[in-house]
N, CA, C and O of each residue as an XYZ file, in Angstrom:
960
protein
N       1.119     -1.211     -0.249
C       0.141      0.367      0.454
C       0.280      1.548      0.033
O      -0.359      2.311     -0.692
N       1.785      1.588      0.952
C       2.543      2.785      0.965
C       3.568      2.578     -0.498
O       3.809      3.587     -1.161
N       3.947      1.677     -0.789
C       4.870      1.509     -2.264
C       3.609      1.812     -3.524
O       4.041      2.042     -4.654
N       2.257      1.809     -3.341
C       1.638      2.387     -4.093
C       1.475      3.791     -4.258
O       1.550      4.477     -5.277
N       1.225      4.114     -3.008
C       0.983      5.556     -2.762
C       1.932      6.428     -2.886
O       1.732      7.642     -2.848
N       3.392      5.725     -3.093
C       4.582      6.557     -2.743
C       4.830      6.548     -5.296
O       5.386      7.347     -6.049
N       4.205      5.471     -5.513
C       4.195      5.372     -7.019
C       3.094      6.638     -7.195
O       3.384      7.603     -7.902
N       2.040      6.563     -6.618
C       1.117      7.355     -6.863
C       1.868      8.924     -6.901
O       2.149      9.498     -7.953
N       2.054      9.324     -5.908
C       2.778     10.830     -5.449
C       3.914     10.714     -6.592
O       4.485     11.804     -6.633
N       4.432      9.877     -7.477
C       5.958     10.546     -7.843
C       5.108     10.126     -9.639
O       5.718     10.684    -10.551
N       4.203      9.496     -9.989
C       3.863      9.400    -11.137
C       3.688     10.763    -11.897
O       4.297     11.129    -12.901
N       2.261     11.746    -10.857
C       1.840     12.890    -11.328
C       2.867     13.755    -11.055
O       2.133     14.724    -11.247
N       4.092     14.350    -10.730
C       4.885     14.925    -10.464
C       5.989     14.662    -11.854
O       6.523     15.626    -12.404
N       6.245     13.139    -12.340
C       6.784     13.296    -13.719
C       5.916     13.389    -15.117
O       6.272     13.528    -16.287
N       4.509     13.242    -14.437
C       3.858     13.261    -15.827
C       3.684     15.006    -16.171
O       3.463     15.478    -17.286
N       3.838     15.714    -14.995
C       3.781     16.754    -14.952
C       4.884     17.895    -15.553
O       4.598     18.963    -16.095
N       6.442     17.254    -15.248
C       7.390     17.419    -15.652
C       7.298     17.582    -16.939
O       7.527     18.629    -17.545
N       6.863     16.256    -17.525
C       7.046     15.957    -19.229
C       5.954     16.381    -19.874
O       5.789     15.957    -21.018
N       5.064     17.215    -19.355
C       4.041     17.849    -20.028
C       4.329     19.291    -20.327
O       3.887     19.948    -21.270
N       5.365     19.783    -19.109
C       5.658     21.042    -19.108
C       7.012     21.272    -19.809
O       7.533     22.364    -20.036
N       7.497     20.026    -20.118
C       8.810     19.977    -20.971
C       8.245     20.431    -22.341
O       8.459     21.442    -23.009
N       7.221     19.035    -22.597
C       6.389     19.055    -24.083
C       5.995     20.457    -24.525
O       6.175     20.868    -25.671
N       5.396     21.225    -23.455
C       4.528     22.473    -23.762
C       5.867     23.679    -24.014
O       5.877     24.661    -24.756
N       6.616     23.310    -23.361
C       7.949     24.909    -23.167
C       8.625     24.640    -24.780
O       8.555     25.521    -25.637
N       9.153     23.551    -24.990
C       9.294     23.086    -26.290
C       8.902     23.503    -27.849
O       9.381     24.175    -28.763
N       7.449     22.488    -27.518
C       6.941     22.910    -28.835
C       5.933     23.683    -28.922
O       4.978     23.371    -29.633
N       5.966     25.040    -28.085
C       4.971     26.061    -28.303
C       5.991     26.573    -29.442
O       7.039     26.034    -29.800
N       5.377     27.807    -29.932
C       6.071     28.920    -30.345
C       6.984     29.632    -29.544
O       8.104     29.879    -29.990
N       6.562     30.084    -28.139
C       7.548     30.627    -26.951
C       8.942     29.848    -26.569
O      10.089     30.198    -26.293
N       8.195     28.534    -26.707
C       9.471     27.763    -26.420
C      10.771     27.671    -27.376
O      11.965     27.637    -27.079
N      10.021     27.639    -28.812
C      11.357     28.075    -29.934
C      12.195     29.385    -29.603
O      13.422     29.300    -29.655
N      11.740     30.306    -29.346
C      11.936     31.697    -29.613
C      13.016     31.480    -28.060
O      14.235     31.647    -28.087
N      12.411     31.177    -27.092
C      13.484     30.955    -25.953
C      14.444     30.273    -26.135
O      15.421     30.598    -25.461
N      14.588     29.267    -26.924
C      15.745     28.241    -26.829
C      16.651     29.330    -28.041
O      17.843     29.512    -27.792
N      16.048     30.022    -29.319
C      16.829     30.969    -30.044
C      17.533     31.570    -29.067
O      18.741     31.400    -28.903
N      16.851     32.260    -28.413
C      17.498     33.314    -27.343
C      18.448     33.157    -26.536
O      19.106     34.078    -26.053
N      18.642     31.663    -26.262
C      19.572     31.519    -24.984
C      20.207     30.750    -26.002
O      21.051     30.181    -25.309
N      20.411     30.292    -27.281
C      21.824     29.617    -28.115
C      22.411     31.219    -28.720
O      23.615     31.369    -28.927
N      21.495     32.263    -28.945
C      22.427     33.289    -29.079
C      23.230     34.006    -27.846
O      24.243     34.675    -28.051
N      22.825     33.855    -26.899
C      23.104     34.005    -25.708
C      24.590     33.789    -25.218
O      25.497     34.532    -24.842
N      24.399     32.250    -25.419
C      25.422     31.311    -25.342
C      26.949     31.603    -26.378
O      28.146     31.521    -26.101
N      26.256     31.942    -27.563
C      27.246     31.899    -28.613
C      27.499     33.766    -28.174
O      28.636     34.036    -28.563
N      27.005     34.725    -27.692
C      27.542     36.085    -27.119
C      28.802     35.703    -26.363
O      29.958     36.005    -26.658
N      28.353     34.956    -25.291
C      28.999     34.720    -23.822
C      30.330     34.184    -24.512
O      31.276     34.971    -24.503
N      30.503     33.059    -25.053
C      31.575     32.734    -26.070
C      32.647     33.726    -26.605
O      33.877     33.711    -26.579
N      31.675     34.643    -27.128
C      32.770     35.106    -28.216
C      33.581     36.141    -26.989
O      34.781     36.397    -26.892
N      32.486     36.577    -26.174
C      33.065     37.691    -25.472
C      34.398     37.102    -24.289
O      35.420     37.684    -23.928
N      33.844     35.695    -23.908
C      34.926     35.050    -23.374
C      36.360     34.624    -24.241
O      37.399     34.338    -23.645
N      36.247     34.629    -25.683
C      37.384     35.147    -25.989
C      37.772     36.017    -26.645
O      38.595     35.865    -27.548
N      37.219     37.179    -26.294
C      37.577     38.640    -26.595
C      38.332     38.659    -24.946
O      39.549     38.536    -24.808
N      37.774     38.760    -24.263
C      38.754     38.399    -22.895
C      40.601     38.036    -22.897
O      41.593     38.700    -22.594
N      40.411     36.864    -23.325
C      41.932     36.083    -23.659
C      43.027     37.464    -24.272
O      43.900     38.161    -23.755
N      42.175     37.324    -26.125
C      42.948     37.873    -27.060
C      43.054     39.536    -27.136
O      44.038     40.095    -27.621
N      41.497     40.499    -26.396
C      41.463     41.879    -26.542
C      41.077     41.962    -25.080
O      39.960     42.457    -25.233
N      41.208     41.833    -23.830
C      41.083     42.118    -22.514
C      40.387     43.895    -22.686
O      39.227     44.163    -22.371
N      41.289     44.835    -23.189
C      40.549     46.021    -23.275
C      39.269     46.286    -23.872
O      38.453     47.008    -23.297
N      39.056     45.799    -24.888
C      37.831     46.013    -25.842
C      36.863     45.087    -24.972
O      35.687     45.451    -24.971
N      37.277     43.574    -23.991
C      36.592     43.107    -23.866
C      35.477     43.682    -22.710
O      34.261     43.858    -22.782
N      36.479     43.895    -21.593
C      35.557     45.100    -20.504
C      34.909     46.018    -21.123
O      33.699     45.943    -20.907
N      35.294     47.060    -21.973
C      34.261     47.955    -22.736
C      32.782     46.999    -23.122
O      31.658     47.411    -22.835
N      32.981     45.980    -23.655
C      31.668     45.010    -24.156
C      31.058     44.510    -23.007
O      29.908     44.079    -23.092
N      31.787     44.502    -21.709
C      31.010     44.027    -20.587
C      30.318     44.854    -19.934
O      29.232     44.691    -19.379
N      31.104     45.940    -20.025
C      30.022     47.029    -19.302
C      29.067     47.544    -20.393
O      28.219     48.359    -20.029
N      29.095     47.192    -21.616
C      28.135     48.111    -22.517
C      26.662     46.995    -22.183
O      25.458     47.216    -22.047
N      27.529     45.731    -22.148
C      26.355     44.583    -21.812
C      25.651     44.977    -20.195
O      24.446     45.229    -20.194
N      26.103     45.005    -19.388
C      25.623     45.686    -18.295
C      24.961     46.446    -18.181
O      23.928     46.185    -17.564
N      25.145     47.681    -18.650
C      24.348     49.057    -18.554
C      23.544     49.070    -19.780
O      23.068     50.198    -19.903
N      23.164     48.239    -20.812
C      22.225     47.813    -21.369
C      21.137     47.446    -20.785
O      20.079     48.042    -20.986
N      21.277     46.036    -19.686
C      20.413     45.528    -19.216
C      19.956     45.900    -17.927
O      19.143     45.212    -17.309
N      20.603     47.319    -17.340
C      20.155     47.875    -16.323
C      19.778     49.293    -16.733
O      18.962     49.831    -15.984
N      20.025     49.702    -17.330
C      19.755     51.453    -17.511
C      19.467     51.389    -19.287
O      19.312     52.550    -19.668
N      19.357     50.452    -20.397
C      18.858     50.688    -21.542
C      20.095     50.827    -22.463
O      21.307     50.741    -22.271
N      18.997     51.173    -23.974
C      20.456     51.026    -24.993
C      21.057     51.905    -25.120
O      22.135     51.791    -25.703
N      20.539     53.430    -24.529
C      21.147     54.500    -25.260
C      22.259     54.878    -24.198
O      23.256     55.440    -24.652
N      22.189     54.569    -22.465
C      23.404     54.283    -21.713
C      24.684     53.510    -22.351
O      25.845     53.796    -22.644
N      23.793     52.322    -22.408
C      24.845     51.244    -23.052
C      25.559     51.714    -24.319
O      26.720     51.321    -24.208
N      25.394     52.417    -25.552
C      25.723     52.610    -26.503
C      26.847     53.895    -26.279
O      27.950     53.914    -26.824
N      26.325     54.969    -25.356
C      27.202     55.913    -24.780
C      28.263     55.378    -24.296
O      29.298     55.881    -24.734
N      28.431     54.300    -23.338
C      29.222     53.974    -23.035
C      30.696     53.029    -23.559
O      31.799     52.750    -23.089
N      29.702     52.696    -25.157
C      30.531     52.238    -25.696
C      31.481     53.556    -26.794
O      32.660     53.440    -27.131
N      30.721     54.516    -27.096
C      31.624     55.254    -27.883
C      32.734     56.214    -26.631
O      33.910     56.516    -26.837
N      31.983     56.505    -25.461
C      32.852     57.243    -25.103
C      34.113     56.075    -24.601
O      35.085     56.585    -24.044
N      34.119     54.953    -24.734
C      35.290     54.344    -24.398
C      36.133     54.016    -25.827
O      37.219     53.439    -25.877
N      35.354     54.532    -26.979
C      36.433     54.465    -27.781
C      36.159     53.339    -29.514
O      36.715     53.318    -30.611
N      35.038     52.594    -28.885
C      34.703     52.028    -30.018
C      33.502     53.006    -31.259
O      33.044     54.144    -31.165
N      33.340     52.027    -32.248
C      33.125     52.772    -33.366
C      31.603     52.191    -33.260
O      31.015     51.477    -32.447
N      31.224     52.904    -34.589
C      29.642     51.925    -35.191
C      29.802     50.547    -35.428
O      29.116     49.604    -35.034
N      30.862     50.574    -36.167
C      30.797     48.804    -36.318
C      30.882     47.786    -35.250
O      30.657     46.587    -35.412
N      31.199     48.315    -34.230
C      31.017     47.583    -32.678
C      29.563     47.905    -32.130
O      28.673     47.061    -32.032
N      29.440     49.317    -31.767
C      28.577     49.667    -30.814
C      26.981     49.263    -31.157
O      26.071     48.964    -30.383
N      26.998     49.362    -32.489
C      25.432     49.143    -33.436
C      25.098     47.371    -33.813
O      23.943     46.949    -33.863
N      25.999     46.716    -33.989
C      25.840     45.222    -34.034
C      25.737     44.590    -32.402
O      24.955     43.708    -32.050
N      26.366     45.029    -31.853
C      26.356     44.569    -30.049
C      25.520     45.236    -29.433
O      25.525     44.903    -28.248
N      24.565     46.275    -29.724
C      23.586     46.872    -29.118
C      22.180     45.838    -30.006
O      21.177     45.268    -29.578
N      22.677     45.975    -31.140
C      21.525     44.923    -31.710
C      21.072     43.638    -30.919
O      19.931     43.409    -30.518
N      22.392     42.701    -30.745
C      22.518     41.323    -30.067
C      22.276     41.187    -28.798
O      21.849     40.120    -28.356
N      22.539     42.365    -27.937
C      21.757     42.502    -26.818
C      20.730     42.452    -26.181
O      20.383     41.986    -25.096
N      20.103     43.200    -27.298
C      18.194     43.584    -27.374
C      17.447     42.569    -28.004
O      16.218     42.520    -27.961
N      18.095     41.837    -28.531
C      17.693     40.680    -29.178
C      17.167     39.581    -28.162
O      16.086     39.046    -27.916
N      19.103     39.481    -27.468
C      18.708     38.609    -26.562
C      17.678     38.678    -25.828
O      16.805     37.814    -25.740
N      17.731     39.896    -25.157
C      16.757     40.337    -24.193
C      15.144     39.858    -24.430
O      14.436     39.179    -23.686
N      14.882     40.369    -25.529
C      13.264     40.535    -26.153
C      13.262     38.792    -26.161
O      12.586     38.293    -25.262
N      13.940     37.863    -27.075
C      13.646     36.330    -27.600
C      14.041     35.342    -26.121
O      13.894     34.123    -26.211
N      14.709     36.161    -24.345
C      14.607     35.537    -23.272
C      13.658     35.536    -22.277
O      13.218     34.587    -21.629
N      13.257     37.304    -22.206
C      12.409     37.489    -20.900
C      11.102     37.296    -21.709
O      10.132     37.080    -20.983
N      10.835     37.321    -23.076
C       9.271     37.854    -23.727
C       8.487     35.835    -23.307
O       7.531     35.541    -22.590
N       9.168     35.158    -23.901
C       8.949     33.797    -23.364
C       8.359     33.414    -22.093
O       7.267     32.873    -21.924
N       9.381     33.829    -21.049
C       9.492     33.390    -19.673
C       8.595     34.385    -19.365
O       8.409     34.237    -18.157
N       7.715     35.609    -19.862
C       6.554     36.345    -19.212
C       5.514     36.155    -20.095
O       4.703     37.073    -20.224
N       5.332     34.743    -20.975
C       4.230     34.100    -21.359
C       3.942     32.836    -20.821
O       2.790     32.576    -20.473
N       5.000     31.885    -20.693
C       4.997     31.283    -19.738
C       4.673     31.631    -18.088
O       3.891     30.877    -17.509
N       5.188     32.603    -17.450
C       4.423     33.088    -16.344
C       3.202     33.565    -16.036
O       2.805     33.676    -14.877
N       2.430     33.925    -17.219
C       1.431     34.489    -17.583
C       0.392     33.337    -17.487
O      -0.728     33.575    -17.036
N       0.747     32.088    -17.905
C      -0.100     31.198    -18.516
C       0.377     29.875    -17.260
O       0.216     28.659    -17.165
N       0.834     30.636    -16.690
C       1.348     29.281    -15.234
C       1.742     28.165    -15.528
O       1.454     27.150    -14.893
N       2.739     28.225    -16.934
C       3.420     26.885    -17.132
C       5.003     26.813    -15.971
O       5.385     25.913    -15.223
N       5.543     28.060    -16.248
C       6.783     28.106    -15.219
C       6.710     29.688    -14.404
O       6.620     30.666    -15.146
N       6.732     29.820    -13.548
C       6.731     30.825    -12.690
C       8.089     30.795    -11.796
O       8.249     30.075    -10.810
N       9.193     31.860    -12.409
C       9.964     32.232    -11.556
C      10.319     33.260    -10.699
O      10.647     34.413    -10.979
N      10.207     32.654     -9.506
C       9.573     33.929     -7.980
C      10.911     35.414     -8.519
O      10.732     36.629     -8.423
N      12.041     34.734     -9.006
C      13.336     36.042     -8.848
C      12.716     37.281     -9.806
O      12.947     38.489     -9.742
N      11.876     36.556    -10.680
C      11.644     37.613    -11.888
C      10.285     37.581    -11.812
O       9.977     37.552    -13.003
N       9.017     37.564    -11.031
C       7.674     37.492    -10.677
C       7.787     39.097    -10.633
O       7.430     39.782    -11.592
N       8.280     39.614     -9.513
C       8.465     41.555     -9.855
C       8.721     42.361    -11.084
O       8.172     43.329    -11.610
N       9.584     41.733    -11.308
C       9.811     42.445    -12.578
C       8.933     42.052    -13.997
O       9.196     42.630    -15.051
N       8.277     41.412    -13.945
C       7.247     40.754    -14.921
C       5.895     41.544    -14.425
O       5.107     41.783    -15.340
N       5.536     41.952    -13.213
C       4.572     42.737    -12.623
C       4.296     44.011    -13.102
O       3.233     44.601    -13.290
N       5.749     44.399    -13.305
C       6.110     46.285    -13.353
C       5.788     46.219    -15.154
O       5.265     47.123    -15.806
N       6.242     44.965    -15.649
C       6.613     45.256    -17.124
C       4.983     45.271    -17.887
O       4.633     45.798    -18.943
N       4.112     44.394    -16.784
C       2.701     44.161    -17.448
C       2.173     44.887    -16.819
O       0.967     44.771    -17.039
N       2.463     45.979    -15.772
C       1.521     47.159    -15.701
C       1.911     48.493    -16.987
O       1.141     49.155    -17.682
N       2.931     48.493    -16.928
C       3.939     49.223    -18.162
C       2.890     49.116    -19.516
O       2.517     49.917    -20.372
N       2.669     47.895    -19.267
C       2.264     47.504    -21.269
C       0.596     47.346    -21.074
O      -0.026     47.321    -22.136
N      -0.087     47.253    -20.011
C      -0.960     47.777    -19.655
C      -1.665     49.345    -19.827
O      -2.678     49.653    -20.455
N      -0.909     50.046    -19.175
C      -0.846     51.637    -19.200
C      -0.525     51.925    -20.701
O      -1.148     52.900    -21.122
N       0.323     51.297    -21.648
C       0.300     52.222    -22.861
C      -0.385     51.193    -24.318
O      -0.003     51.046    -25.480
N      -1.563     50.634    -23.508
C      -1.894     49.171    -24.219
C      -2.653     50.021    -25.472
O      -2.488     49.881    -26.684
N      -3.732     51.147    -24.592
C      -4.756     51.664    -25.076
C      -4.159     52.366    -26.294
O      -4.871     52.146    -27.274
N      -3.133     53.113    -26.575
C      -2.414     54.244    -27.187
C      -1.881     53.335    -28.396
O      -2.125     53.737    -29.534
N      -1.216     52.216    -28.242
C      -0.784     51.569    -29.436
C      -1.776     50.776    -29.563
O      -1.338     50.072    -30.473
N      -3.059     50.257    -29.266
C      -4.160     49.425    -29.838
C      -4.784     50.359    -31.440
O      -5.002     49.831    -32.531
N      -4.950     51.909    -31.061
C      -5.565     52.574    -31.990
C      -4.594     52.284    -33.142
O      -5.082     52.648    -34.212
N      -3.667     51.874    -33.231
C      -2.808     52.023    -34.930
C      -2.158     50.406    -34.975
O      -1.301     50.021    -35.771
N      -2.559     49.904    -34.315
C      -1.919     47.937    -34.352
C      -0.541     47.952    -34.079
O      -0.003     48.298    -33.028
N       0.189     47.392    -35.515
C       1.675     47.326    -35.248
C       1.961     48.568    -35.382
O       2.267     49.207    -34.376
N       1.920     49.315    -36.902
C       2.412     51.165    -36.510
C       2.710     51.166    -35.575
O       3.913     51.116    -35.319
N       1.519     51.240    -34.347
C       1.618     51.838    -33.071
C       2.827     51.162    -32.581
O       3.895     51.772    -32.543
N       2.730     50.022    -32.230
C       3.806     49.113    -31.834
C       5.237     49.436    -32.158
O       5.988     49.818    -31.261
N       5.667     49.296    -33.440
C       6.612     50.005    -33.724
C       7.440     51.095    -33.312
O       8.655     51.144    -33.119
N       6.242     52.248    -33.185
C       6.740     53.758    -32.729
C       6.773     53.417    -30.992
O       7.572     54.092    -30.342
N       6.290     52.831    -30.566
C       6.035     52.726    -29.164
C       7.399     52.190    -28.976
O       8.023     52.852    -28.147
N       8.267     50.896    -29.638
C       9.799     50.655    -29.424
C      10.612     51.568    -29.892
O      11.678     51.552    -29.277
N      10.571     52.255    -30.612
C      11.071     53.158    -31.449
C      11.239     54.377    -30.975
O      12.164     55.004    -31.492
N      10.523     55.001    -30.006
C      10.225     56.148    -29.629
C      11.187     56.278    -27.991
O      10.707     55.431    -27.238
N      12.097     56.893    -27.432
C      12.970     56.486    -26.516
C      11.961     57.685    -25.114
O      12.125     58.844    -24.734
N      10.907     56.505    -24.740
C      10.300     57.257    -23.797
C      10.491     56.579    -22.800
O      11.222     55.592    -22.871
N       9.737     57.033    -21.349
C      10.296     55.824    -20.345
C       9.544     54.511    -20.128
O       8.341     54.543    -19.870
N      10.110     53.535    -20.210
C       9.552     52.408    -20.274
C       8.662     51.899    -21.320
O       7.596     51.284    -21.286
N       9.567     52.428    -22.451
C       8.900     51.363    -24.124
C       9.895     51.162    -24.751
O      10.219     51.814    -25.744
N      10.842     49.772    -24.027
C      11.859     48.912    -24.344
C      11.033     48.079    -25.469
O       9.878     48.194    -25.879
N      12.009     47.263    -25.776
C      11.353     46.105    -26.897
C      10.204     45.067    -26.001
O       9.172     44.616    -26.498
N      10.731     44.799    -24.398
C      10.254     43.782    -23.992
C       9.100     44.257    -23.536
O       8.188     43.444    -23.385
N       8.905     45.443    -23.265
C       7.365     45.605    -22.422
C       6.475     45.941    -23.945
O       5.350     45.448    -24.033
N       7.046     46.836    -25.191
C       6.514     46.311    -26.573
C       6.285     44.778    -26.650
O       5.174     44.248    -26.684
N       7.338     44.208    -26.671
C       6.167     42.907    -26.957
C       5.363     41.650    -25.918
O       5.226     40.438    -26.088
N       4.920     42.596    -24.777
C       4.112     42.132    -24.092
C       2.666     42.859    -24.154
O       1.604     42.406    -23.727
N       2.901     44.134    -24.811
C       1.253     45.070    -25.163
C       1.468     43.964    -26.518
O       0.504     43.210    -26.381
N       2.216     43.507    -27.708
C       1.995     43.221    -28.547
C       1.221     41.668    -28.405
O       0.455     41.255    -29.275
N       1.611     40.773    -26.972
C       0.830     39.703    -26.395
C      -0.172     40.225    -25.937
O      -1.048     39.361    -25.973
N      -0.671     41.384    -25.414
C      -2.052     41.811    -24.828
C      -2.972     41.997    -26.068
O      -4.086     41.475    -26.108
N      -2.544     42.650    -26.937
C      -3.019     43.114    -28.616
C      -3.367     41.455    -28.896
O      -4.323     41.293    -29.655
N      -2.931     40.612    -28.552
C      -3.220     39.087    -29.164
C      -2.669     39.115    -31.150
O      -3.280     38.613    -32.094
N      -1.417     39.852    -31.165
C      -0.442     39.765    -31.793
C      -0.353     38.478    -32.295
O      -0.692     37.689    -31.413
N       0.063     37.714    -33.695
C       0.554     36.436    -33.948
C       1.945     36.796    -33.166
O       2.360     37.902    -32.817
N       2.653     35.229    -32.970
C       3.857     35.587    -31.869
C       4.780     36.057    -32.903
O       5.021     37.262    -32.980
N       5.336     35.190    -33.730
C       6.312     35.855    -34.959
C       6.062     37.442    -35.507
O       7.080     38.103    -35.706
N       4.730     38.084    -35.762
C       4.428     39.431    -36.025
C       5.003     40.184    -34.826
O       5.816     41.101    -34.936
N       4.545     39.752    -33.747
C       5.002     40.646    -32.582
C       6.363     40.650    -32.627
O       6.736     41.818    -32.514
N       7.348     39.849    -32.746
C       8.441     39.393    -32.513
C       9.155     40.585    -33.521
O       9.837     41.564    -33.219
N       8.697     40.068    -34.848
C       9.308     40.878    -35.913
C       9.237     42.402    -35.567
O      10.205     43.123    -35.324
N       8.306     42.658    -35.582
C       8.001     44.197    -35.600
C       8.443     45.082    -34.315
O       8.345     46.306    -34.391
N       8.936     44.456    -33.116
C       9.555     44.809    -31.801
C      10.983     45.196    -32.341
O      11.659     46.216    -32.203
N      11.193     44.008    -33.007
C      12.628     43.301    -33.218
C      12.929     44.842    -34.496
O      13.985     45.462    -34.361
N      12.096     45.211    -35.430
C      12.577     46.316    -36.314
C      12.665     47.652    -35.929
O      13.382     48.512    -36.441
N      11.667     47.810    -34.723
C      11.494     49.443    -34.432
C      13.021     49.323    -33.288
O      13.580     50.413    -33.166
N      13.739     48.053    -32.433
C      14.308     48.396    -31.782
C      15.725     48.437    -32.474
O      16.591     49.157    -31.977
N      16.035     47.582    -33.771
C      16.686     48.133    -34.468
C      16.999     49.364    -35.010
O      18.129     49.816    -35.197
N      15.677     50.008    -35.312
C      15.892     51.256    -35.969
C      16.197     52.239    -35.060
O      17.076     53.051    -35.347
N      15.338     52.331    -33.510
C      15.758     53.004    -33.006
C      17.557     52.936    -32.478
O      18.089     53.979    -32.099
N      18.261     51.765    -32.511
C      19.528     51.933    -32.154
C      20.338     52.122    -33.058
O      21.557     52.076    -32.898
N      19.493     52.470    -34.624
C      20.373     52.856    -35.538
C      20.129     54.893    -34.867
O      20.861     55.685    -34.273
N      19.071     54.930    -35.279
C      18.696     56.387    -34.471
C      20.016     56.817    -33.313
O      20.999     57.554    -33.390
N      19.549     56.101    -32.450
C      21.133     56.755    -31.449
C      22.107     56.577    -31.743
O      22.770     57.585    -31.502
N      22.847     55.610    -32.292
C      24.235     55.441    -32.867
C      24.822     57.050    -33.552
O      25.870     57.649    -33.309
N      23.710     57.405    -34.448
C      24.365     58.874    -35.127
C      24.020     59.813    -34.232
O      24.936     60.607    -34.013
N      23.005     60.012    -33.623
C      22.553     60.753    -32.438
C      24.014     60.991    -31.513
O      24.763     61.944    -31.298
N      23.962     59.846    -31.193
C      25.160     60.072    -29.650
C      26.551     59.988    -30.583
O      27.389     60.754    -30.109
N      26.893     59.498    -31.408
C      28.332     59.305    -32.451
C      28.414     61.111    -32.590
O      29.369     61.749    -32.146
N      27.578     61.557    -33.079
C      27.803     63.022    -33.711
C      28.193     63.956    -32.292
O      29.220     64.632    -32.239
N      27.130     63.863    -31.090
C      27.181     64.208    -29.923
C      29.177     64.196    -29.373
O      30.114     64.932    -29.066
N      28.760     62.710    -29.585
C      30.295     62.657    -28.474
C      31.275     63.046    -29.236
O      32.304     63.074    -28.561
N      31.523     63.473    -30.700
C      32.185     63.917    -31.256
C      32.633     65.312    -31.084
O      33.793     65.714    -31.001
N      31.595     65.952    -31.045
C      31.368     67.746    -30.643
C      31.903     67.547    -29.742
O      33.114     67.723    -29.607
N      31.154     67.137    -28.906
C      31.931     67.142    -26.601
C      33.318     66.846    -26.901
O      34.065     67.743    -26.509
N      33.927     65.840    -27.490
C      35.189     65.464    -26.881
C      36.434     66.436    -27.608
O      37.559     66.597    -27.133
N      35.957     66.976    -28.766
C      36.702     68.181    -29.002
C      36.937     69.198    -28.136
O      37.886     69.962    -28.310
N      36.144     69.307    -27.174
C      36.163     70.486    -25.915
C      37.185     70.162    -25.106
O      37.950     71.012    -24.650
N      37.310     68.438    -24.776
C      37.785     68.336    -23.641
C      37.922     66.742    -23.372
O      36.875     66.097    -23.344
N      39.020     66.147    -23.194
C      39.071     64.320    -23.452
C      38.147     63.817    -22.339
O      37.772     62.645    -22.289
N      37.755     64.863    -21.344
C      36.988     64.197    -20.188
C      35.370     64.647    -20.386
O      34.573     64.219    -19.551
N      34.899     65.465    -21.430
C      33.742     65.698    -21.174
C      32.870     64.986    -21.903
O      31.695     65.343    -21.833
N      33.258     63.670    -22.882
C      32.336     62.580    -23.202
C      32.318     61.954    -21.999
O      31.156     61.639    -21.745
N      33.159     61.588    -21.036
C      32.966     61.116    -19.847
C      31.672     61.339    -18.650
O      31.164     60.596    -17.811
N      31.434     62.915    -19.110
C      30.781     63.719    -18.482
C      29.482     63.345    -18.758
O      28.549     63.049    -18.011
N      29.621     63.436    -20.440
C      27.754     62.953    -21.327
C      27.979     61.650    -20.547
O      27.079     61.462    -19.729
N      28.949     60.673    -20.568
C      27.872     59.493    -20.062
C      27.415     59.334    -18.634
O      26.378     58.715    -18.395
N      28.107     59.837    -17.728
C      27.402     60.026    -16.441
C      26.433     60.656    -16.348
O      25.629     60.103    -15.598
N      25.906     62.058    -16.962
C      24.957     62.639    -17.363
C      23.652     61.880    -17.892
O      22.630     61.804    -17.210
N      23.748     61.458    -18.867
C      23.057     60.029    -19.595
C      22.334     59.349    -18.771
O      21.108     59.247    -18.715
N      23.466     58.702    -17.879
C      23.076     57.380    -17.086
C      22.441     57.797    -15.992
O      21.721     56.992    -15.401
N      22.633     59.597    -15.342
C      21.730     59.781    -14.613
C      20.485     60.836    -14.739
O      19.800     61.275    -13.816
N      20.406     61.056    -15.823
C      18.927     61.399    -16.792
C      18.206     60.136    -16.306
O      17.362     60.243    -15.416
N      18.553     58.710    -16.953
C      17.745     57.546    -17.055
C      17.293     57.311    -15.866
O      16.094     57.442    -15.617
N      18.222     56.911    -14.911
C      17.657     56.772    -13.271
C      16.897     57.423    -13.032
O      15.743     57.078    -12.778
N      17.487     58.999    -13.049
C      16.180     59.409    -12.583
C      14.740     59.777    -12.759
O      13.909     59.719    -11.853
N      14.401     60.323    -14.508
C      13.642     59.573    -15.079
C      12.577     57.864    -15.128
O      11.390     57.606    -15.329
N      13.877     57.013    -14.807
C      12.904     55.533    -14.242
C      12.736     56.052    -12.681
O      11.788     56.811    -12.886
N      12.872     56.116    -11.930
C      12.211     56.374    -10.651
C      11.336     57.665    -10.539
O      10.642     57.527     -9.532
N      11.163     58.453    -10.938
C      10.201     59.148    -11.194
C       8.995     58.581    -11.689
O       7.865     58.673    -11.209
N       9.357     58.015    -12.655
C       8.160     56.942    -13.679
C       7.766     55.953    -12.032
O       6.828     56.184    -11.268
N       8.927     54.769    -11.881
C       7.837     54.182    -10.755
C       7.052     54.955     -9.713
O       5.906     54.802     -9.291
N       8.142     55.959     -9.380
C       7.058     56.646     -8.422
C       5.701     57.350     -8.692
O       4.779     57.466     -7.885
N       5.748     57.841    -10.095
C       4.117     58.228    -10.302
C       3.482     56.960    -10.798
O       2.260     56.995    -10.652
N       3.947     55.811    -11.358
C       2.700     54.887    -11.339
C       2.428     54.006     -9.801
O       1.420     53.303     -9.746
N       3.371     54.077     -8.559
C       2.925     53.822     -7.245
C       1.854     54.629     -6.721
O       1.067     54.135     -5.913
N       1.748     55.815     -7.100
C       0.904     56.713     -6.701
C      -0.373     56.528     -7.346
O      -1.424     56.507     -6.706
N      -0.299     56.371     -8.799
C      -1.573     55.760     -9.375
C      -2.217     54.635     -9.016
O      -3.367     54.524     -9.441
N      -1.576     53.357     -8.027
C      -1.973     52.694     -7.766
C      -3.094     53.296     -6.425
O      -4.324     53.250     -6.381
N      -2.145     53.823     -5.465
C      -2.674     53.820     -4.610
C      -3.873     54.447     -4.564
O      -4.813     54.304     -3.783
N      -3.713     55.221     -5.576
C      -5.071     56.147     -5.860
C      -6.402     55.271     -6.344
O      -7.464     55.845     -6.584
């Protein structure tokens, strides 16, 4: 009897795990997640190789990656240009980082939404992303995919590609259309930021060698203050 009970307890768990694996791997979001993880592993391997053969550039690229994840593309690209990297490095690296974030975090959000895979450490982040997406959804809905493209493209607070993907999800856009529109808007935004920041950097650098670093600190400071103000505004709205 005890053995049968133990088997009954084990079987549902194993069935649940196999069901979860099947859903994660066979779904469109599962395929997107696997592509994102693959890109991330290749990028990490490339960055590790850089640390062996060119540690100076590798440190800058690592700083760009961390800055992009924490503060966004504008701050990360400013770090790259300030540290002496050119368009040929800053633009593709920024695109790869943003692509990884979309292809990894969007499927995880969908899995969490559908209660297939809930990661406690990411729950608060997903809650903030969901609230931001709901806040902007009405404005984006009026213009459909064009509105979603513009939302990701324009440099407003909480208008990044991950939030854009969640808006596309709430609008029930087909998965691959959603991803394509968001990544297209992201790449156009990166190109716009690249030429803007490079021009500003060159003009400021002509005055002083320290001016570019000051610009980087100012941009990161503005982003942090803007993010904190946005969060405070949303918290006040939730209270009322």
